[in-house]
N, C-alpha and C positions, 0 to 999 in steps of 0.2 A: 504494500500500500504506500503510495507516494504521499508525502506530507508537504503541504504548501507552507512556505515560510517567507514573510516579508522582511524588508531590510532591517528594521528595528529588532524584530525577534531574532534574526540571524546574528545580529551584533551581540545580543545578550548570550546566545548560544556559544559564539566564538570565545567569549570571555569566560563563561562559566561551565561550558561543556554539557549544559542541559538547558531546556527552555523555561522561560518564566512561568508558563502555564502548560499543562498537558494538552496535547493535540488529539490523542486517541484515548478513549475510556472503554475498558472492558467491563461489562455488567453481567453478573451471574443472575439470570432471571428465574432459574429453576435448577434443581439438582435431580429432577425426575427424568429417567430414561429407561426405555424398555430393553435396551441392549446391554450386553455384558462383554464389552470389547476388552481383549487382553491388554491392549496398549493404553487403556484409559488411565489418566492421571488422577482421577477423582476417587477418594476413599468413600466407602459406604457410609451413609449417614441418614438421618431421618428425612424422608421425602417431603419437600415443601416447595412452594412457589413464592416469588417476590410479589407483594401486593402492589396495586397500581398507585397508591398514594406514596409509598416509599419510592417507587420509580419516578414519580413526578418530582419529588424532592431532589433526587439525584440529578435529574435532567436540569432542574432549575439551577443547581450548583454548577453543573457542567456548562450551562450557557453563560453564567457569570464568569467562569474561568476560561471562556472562549474555546471550549472543546469543539473540534471540527467533525469528529467521527466517533460513533459509538458501535462497539461490537456487542451484540446480544448473545450471550453464552449460556451454556447449560452444564450438565444434563443436555436434554433435548429441548432447545429454546421454545419450539412450537407447543410443548406441553403446557406452557403457561397460557391460560385461557385469555389473558390480556395481551398476548403477543402483538396482535395487529394494532391494538390501541397504543402499545409502547412504540411501535414504529411510527404511528401517526404523531405521537407526542414529540418524538425526535424531529420529524419532518417539520412540524409546526414551529419548532425552535431553531430551524435552519441547520440541523445536525444530521449528517448522513449516517445511514445504518449499514452494518454488515452482519450476517448471521451464518452459522455453520450448522447444517442439519443432517441427520441420519436419513431423512426422507419420510419418517413417520408423520402423518397428518398433512403431507403435501398431496392435496387432492384438488379436484376441479373448483370446489368452493373456495379453498385457500387461494388458488391462482387467480380466480375472478376478483377476489378482494385485494390481494397484494399488488396487482398490476397498477393500482392507483397510487402507489407509494414509491418513494426513492429508497431502495434497499438493494444491496448486493447479496445474492444468495449463493452459497457454496455447498454442494452436496459432498459429504465425506465418503470417499471410496478408495480402497487401497489395492485394488486389483481388477483386471479386466474380466476375470472369472471368479466364480464363487470359491473355488479351491484356493486361489492366491489371496483373495480378500480375507478369507476366514482364518488365515494365519495370524491376523492381527485385529480384525474387526468382525463384528456380527452384522447381520442385516443386509447382505449383498442384494437380494432381490427387492428389498424395500427401497434401497438407494436407486437401483436401476428403474424401478417403477416411478419413483419421484422424478428422475431425469426425463423419462418419457412423458410424464404428465406436464412438467414445466415446458418442455419443448412443444408439445401439442397445443399448449395455451399461449405460446409466444412469449414466455417469460425467460429473459436472459439469466443464465446461471453459469457457475464454474464448478470445477471438481477440486476438492481439497484432498491431496495425496501425501501421505507421510512416507518419506524415503527410508526404506529399511533393506537390509541384506536379503530378506526373504521375498521381496517384491520388486527390487530395483530392475531386474532384467525383464520385467513385464512392462516397463515404462512406455516403450514404443507401441506395444499392443494396447495399452491403456489409452494412449493418445488417439489411436485409430478408433477404438471403441467409444470413447467420450465424444469425439467429433460426430460419429454416427448417431449418437443419442442427443446431439444438439448442444453440448457444452461449448461455451465460448473460449474457455481456457482451462489449463490445469495449474493449480497453485501448489508448488512443491514446498513441503513443510519439513523442518528438521525433526528427527526422532528424539523425543524428550522422555524424561523419567516417567515411568508408570507409577501407579499408586503405591507400590512396594519399593519405590526408589531404585529401580533398575532400568537400564536401557536394554530393551529386547532387540535382538537381531541387528546389532550395529553395522553400519556400512563399512566395507573394507576399502583399501586403496584402489583395488580394481573396480569396485562399484562406483567410486568417484570418477575414474577414467571413463567408464561407460556412460554415467550420467552427463558428463561434460559433452561427450559426443552427441548424445540425443538432444540435449538442451540447445546446442549450437545448430543442430539440424532443424529443430522445430522452434526456433527462438521467438517467432511471432505468436506462438500458441501457448507458451509457457511463461509463468511468473514464478519468482522465487520469494518466499517469505523473507521480509527484511531482516529478521533476526537470524536467518540461516546464512550468516556472513561467511561461515566456513565454506559453503558451496559457492556463494557469490564471488568470493575472493579467488577461488580456484578457477571458476569458469571465465571470469573477466579480469584476470590478474594484471594484464598489461594496461588496462584503462584506469584513469583517475576515478576512483570510486567516491560516491556520495558519503559524506561524513555521518549521515544518518543511518547507514547500514550497520547491522549488528544489534546487540541487545538494546532494546528501546526502553526497558523498564526504568522509570525514574528520569529518563532523558526526555521523552515526549509521550510516554504512555504510562497509565496506571490502571488499577482495577478496583472494583467494588464487589463484595460478596453478598450473599443473601441476607446476612445480618447487618448489612451496611457498614462492614469493616473494610478498611482500605488496605490494598496490597500493591506491590510493584507490578505484578501481572498475575494472571490466573495460574501460571506454571511456577511462580515463585510465591509459595503460600506462606507469607510472613504477615498475617493479619494484624492490623493496629487500629485502635479506636482513635477518633479525632472529632473535634467539634464539627468540622466540615472538610470538604475537599481541599480548600485552599490551605488550611492549617496542616493537613497531612502532606501536601506537596512541598511545603516550606520546611516543616519541622520534623518530618518522619526520620527516625534514627536509621531505619533500613534504607531509605532512599539516600541518606547522607553517606552510608557505607558504600552504596552502589556508585555514588558520584565522586568519592574521594580517591579513587584509583587513578594511577597514571593513565592519561589519555582515555579516561572513562572506560578502562578495562581491556585494552588490547592484550591479547594472549601473548605471553612471553616466549612461547615456543619458537615462533618465527616472526613475531611482531607484524602480522599481516591483518588479522581480523579481530573484531570484538565478538567473541563467541557468546551464544545463548548460555546463560548460567544453568539452565535446566537440562543440559545435554550430558551431564555426569553428576554423580553424587558429590564428587570432590568440588566441582565448581558451584554446585548448589549450596553447599555448606559454607564455602569460603569464596567470596566474590573476587578475591585477589589471586586465586589459583589459576594456573594455566590448564588448558585441556591436554593432558599428557597422553591421551590415547588417540591423538589427532592423526588420521590417515593422510590428510592433505600435507601435513608437516613432513611425513615420510616421503611423499611424492616430491615435495620441493627439494628435500635433501638429495634425492636421486638425480635431480636435474642440475644441481649445482656443480 
């Protein structure tokens, strides 16, 4: 996701290495989900939804803080009965929406309603076949049906794909499959810690070599998640890269959970209470830890990228740690 930055805001960032206000806000609107995906980062908890009044309060704060984009997260976000209302509230306040869905509750009625709103919809799918997808996710046929329904109703959508060793060689097939189902693009996401704090099926050096080849071949159809700087820096190493690539938590992004506690992002679960969003953004001890690193966290292994802190238990627990299992570092050493 690209972040618009005016001259004054950029000047503040250049001086402080973070923005005066968050640009992107992740909101956990529910923890309800019918799936039981192996890679899920959420721990089991009491099922509940965010109420609409709490959501309105959060969006009011977000507007005051000049937030530009909101991610409606879950669980399965569409399980919140106020989901459409939440999108409308964001739109009424000039805030763009993005959501990631397993496909449950994506039906004709949903499509007929959502077409009137400004929202980016991404369907989560980790394989072109049920066999490959099931290695990390449930609900293959649910996701495929949702893609078909969105396409039939003329609703633009993308596919959210987590890069793993057990599905990476399927990427080209997934591109062909997704295009046939009407997806406008594939968003490649880094493999983050699961609920038991492990990285399942991590990508190898050969996987990164393969991904780079496919990404360059289908560059017009593929997006890479901004925080997947490990992949971005490898694919486009020769180009001067945007300073906003890499971990965005506390730099231009923050999150709010169901209890209206604030966090750096949904994958860095360090909840803190605060009077409001502004107090958290300025005073949070966790955000200060994230921001106090040299160059806001460039990995010390090869000094190339700001890795997502949720890609290993070591970097999750200690923000100053390097990603010592980095396969791209090994690739760079081989070419030196």
